C-alpha positions as CSV (number, residue, x, y, z in Angstrom):
1,M,52.2,-16.1,-37.7
2,V,48.6,-16.2,-36.8
3,G,46.2,-15.5,-39.7
4,R,43.2,-13.3,-39.3
5,A,39.8,-15.0,-39.4
6,T,37.8,-14.4,-42.6
7,E,34.9,-12.1,-41.8
8,V,31.5,-13.6,-42.5
9,R,28.5,-11.4,-43.3
10,L,25.1,-12.7,-44.0
11,T,22.3,-10.9,-45.8
12,A,18.8,-11.3,-44.3
13,E,17.9,-13.7,-47.1
14,E,21.1,-15.8,-46.6
15,R,20.5,-15.9,-42.8
16,T,17.0,-17.2,-43.4
17,V,18.3,-20.0,-45.7
18,V,21.1,-21.0,-43.4
19,E,18.9,-21.0,-40.3
20,G,16.5,-23.2,-42.2
21,W,19.2,-25.7,-43.0
22,V,20.1,-25.9,-39.3
23,K,16.5,-26.5,-38.3
24,R,15.5,-28.9,-41.0
25,P,15.5,-32.5,-39.8
26,T,16.2,-34.1,-43.2
27,I,19.2,-32.0,-44.1
28,E,22.6,-33.7,-44.5
29,Q,24.5,-33.4,-41.2
30,R,27.6,-32.0,-42.9
31,L,25.6,-29.2,-44.5
32,A,23.9,-28.5,-41.1
33,L,27.3,-28.3,-39.4
34,R,28.6,-25.9,-42.1
35,A,25.5,-23.7,-41.6
36,K,26.1,-23.6,-37.8
37,I,29.7,-22.5,-38.4
38,V,28.6,-19.7,-40.7
39,L,25.9,-18.5,-38.3
40,K,28.3,-18.4,-35.4
41,A,30.9,-16.7,-37.5
42,A,28.4,-14.1,-38.7
43,D,27.5,-13.5,-35.1
44,G,31.1,-12.5,-34.4
45,E,32.4,-15.6,-32.7
46,G,36.0,-16.5,-33.3
47,T,37.3,-19.6,-35.1
48,N,38.7,-21.3,-31.9
49,R,35.5,-20.7,-29.9
50,I,33.3,-22.1,-32.8
51,A,35.6,-25.1,-33.1
52,R,35.3,-25.9,-29.4
53,E,31.5,-25.4,-29.3
54,L,30.9,-27.6,-32.3
55,D,33.7,-30.1,-31.5
56,V,35.6,-29.7,-34.8
57,R,39.1,-28.6,-35.7
58,P,39.8,-24.9,-36.1
59,A,41.0,-25.7,-39.6
60,T,37.4,-27.0,-40.4
61,V,35.9,-23.7,-39.2
62,S,38.4,-21.7,-41.1
63,K,37.7,-23.7,-44.3
64,W,34.0,-23.1,-44.2
65,R,34.3,-19.4,-43.2
66,T,36.6,-18.9,-46.2
67,R,34.4,-20.9,-48.6
68,F,31.3,-18.9,-47.6
69,A,33.2,-15.6,-47.9
70,Q,34.3,-16.5,-51.4
71,Y,31.3,-18.3,-52.8
72,G,28.3,-17.5,-50.6
73,L,25.7,-20.2,-50.0
74,Q,26.9,-22.3,-52.9
75,G,30.3,-22.5,-51.2
76,L,28.8,-24.6,-48.3
77,H,28.0,-27.4,-50.7
78,D,30.6,-30.1,-51.6
79,A,32.9,-29.1,-54.4
80,P,33.1,-31.5,-57.4
81,R,35.7,-34.2,-56.8
82,S,38.1,-35.8,-59.1
83,G,37.9,-39.5,-59.7
84,R,36.7,-41.9,-62.2
85,R,34.1,-40.5,-64.6
86,R,30.6,-41.9,-64.7
87,K,30.2,-44.9,-66.9
88,Y,26.5,-44.4,-67.5
89,D,24.7,-41.2,-68.2
90,E,21.1,-40.1,-68.9
91,G,21.4,-41.4,-72.5
92,T,22.0,-44.9,-71.1
93,E,19.0,-44.5,-68.9
94,R,16.8,-43.5,-71.9
95,R,18.1,-46.5,-73.8
96,I,17.2,-48.9,-71.0
97,L,13.7,-47.4,-70.7
98,A,13.2,-47.4,-74.5
99,A,14.1,-51.1,-74.6
100,L,11.1,-51.8,-72.5
101,D,8.9,-50.5,-75.3
102,G,10.3,-52.9,-77.8
103,D,9.5,-56.5,-78.5
104,V,10.9,-59.0,-76.1
105,P,13.6,-61.1,-78.0
106,G,13.8,-64.8,-78.5
107,G,10.3,-65.8,-77.7
108,E,10.5,-64.5,-74.1
109,T,7.3,-63.1,-72.6
110,T,8.7,-60.5,-70.3
111,W,11.7,-58.2,-70.2
112,T,14.2,-58.9,-67.4
113,A,17.2,-56.9,-66.4
114,R,19.4,-59.7,-67.8
115,L,17.6,-59.6,-71.2
116,I,17.8,-55.8,-71.4
117,S,21.5,-55.9,-70.6
118,R,22.1,-58.6,-73.2
119,E,20.0,-56.6,-75.8
120,L,21.9,-53.4,-75.2
121,G,25.3,-55.1,-75.0
122,D,27.2,-52.4,-73.1
123,V,25.1,-52.0,-69.9
124,T,25.5,-54.3,-66.9
125,T,22.5,-56.1,-65.4
126,H,23.2,-54.1,-62.1
127,Q,22.8,-50.8,-64.0
128,V,19.6,-51.9,-65.6
129,W,18.3,-52.8,-62.1
130,R,19.3,-49.3,-60.8
131,V,17.3,-47.6,-63.6
132,L,14.3,-49.9,-63.2
133,R,14.2,-49.3,-59.4
134,K,14.6,-45.6,-59.9
135,H,11.5,-45.6,-62.2
136,K,9.7,-48.1,-60.0
137,W,9.6,-50.9,-62.6
138,S,10.9,-53.6,-60.2
């Protein structure tokens, strides 16, 4: 049994956004591909033809047609994935930055990632470095 392709309709605003994604040089390539699929589908092209033109599987085209039809532009972004939860959150980041405002322990003259990690007790040196680089402290 052959399923019927999900019809894709774009509003003028959605078309402008999706076309912008395709043209933008700094966009993630997977999002640009999804945008191309949606544009071609909205122009009435069939799933197999789009798949051939973009060198992807028909199942890929079908997936993004359906996701767009169900969720609109937001459906073209990656869905949250399962997996291990984040160990560090914004609170950890604030604690790291707050430690920099405190006195350096043990007669040291400068905070280091290792000292901050030791001071906080539950944050790795690598995580301290990530936060420091993010805030351009390194």
